[in-house]
N, C-alpha and C positions, 0 to 999 in steps of 0.2 A: 504494500500500500504506500501511497505517497501522502505526505503531509507538508503543509507550508508553515514555516516558523518565522515569526517576525519579532524583532526586538525594537521597542520604541526608545531611541537614544535619549529623548527628552525625559523619559521616566526612569531610565536606568541610572542607578547611583553607584554602581561598581561593587555591590556587596559580594559578588562572586559565588553566591550559593548555587546558581545554575551551573557554574563551572565545576564546582566541587562534586555535584551530583552527576552531571553529564559532560565530562571534559571532551568527549569525542564530538559533541555538538556545539558547545559554547567555549569561547575564550575571551579574555579581556584584551582590548586594544590599548594603545598608548594613552588614550584619554580615559581609561578605566570604564569603558562601555563594552557591553557584551556583543561579540560578533557571533554569527551563526556559521558553524562548520558543517561540512558534509562528510561524516565518518572520519573526522580528524583532518580533512583537507582544508587548507586555508581558502577563504572566500576570494572570489574575483568579482568585480562589478559591485552590485549592492551588497554590502557586507552585513546589513541588518535584516535581510530577508532571504530565505532560501527554501526551495522545494526539494525535499529529499525522500528517497525510498527507504522505508524502515520496516522492520519486523514488528510484530505486536509487542514483544519484549522491549525493543528499542523505543517504540512509541511511548510505552508506559514510563520508561526511565526519563525520556525527554519531558513528559508531562510532570513528573516529579520535580525535575529541574525548574520548570516554569512555575509550578506551585510554590516552590521555595523562595521565589523572588518577593522581597518585602514590598516592592512598589508595583507589582503586577505589570512589569514592563515587557513580559514575554507573552506573545499571542500564538496560539496553535489553531490551524484550520485543517479540516479533513479534505479528502480528494474533491469533494463537491464544493469546496469553498466555505463550508459552514464553520463558524468559529466554535471550537470545542473547549478552548480555555483562553481567558477566563470565561466561565459560563455567563451567557447574557441573561 
């Protein structure tokens, strides 16, 4: 399955909880904002948004990383584009 992960750099405070939980998906840049990785691969182009193919286990781990964000700066969308986190 594919999911879209977006980080709002305006909301991100660099707490790095997402990086701690899902380091293969998130890393902090030089401004202490989370970038989205694709299975550890550095981003090209828009570094705050990425569509990646994941297993159910990987998806759950990424969701845990998003849920750990104190400012809810990480948004997750399913293949149909429906926002699955944070829940609306």
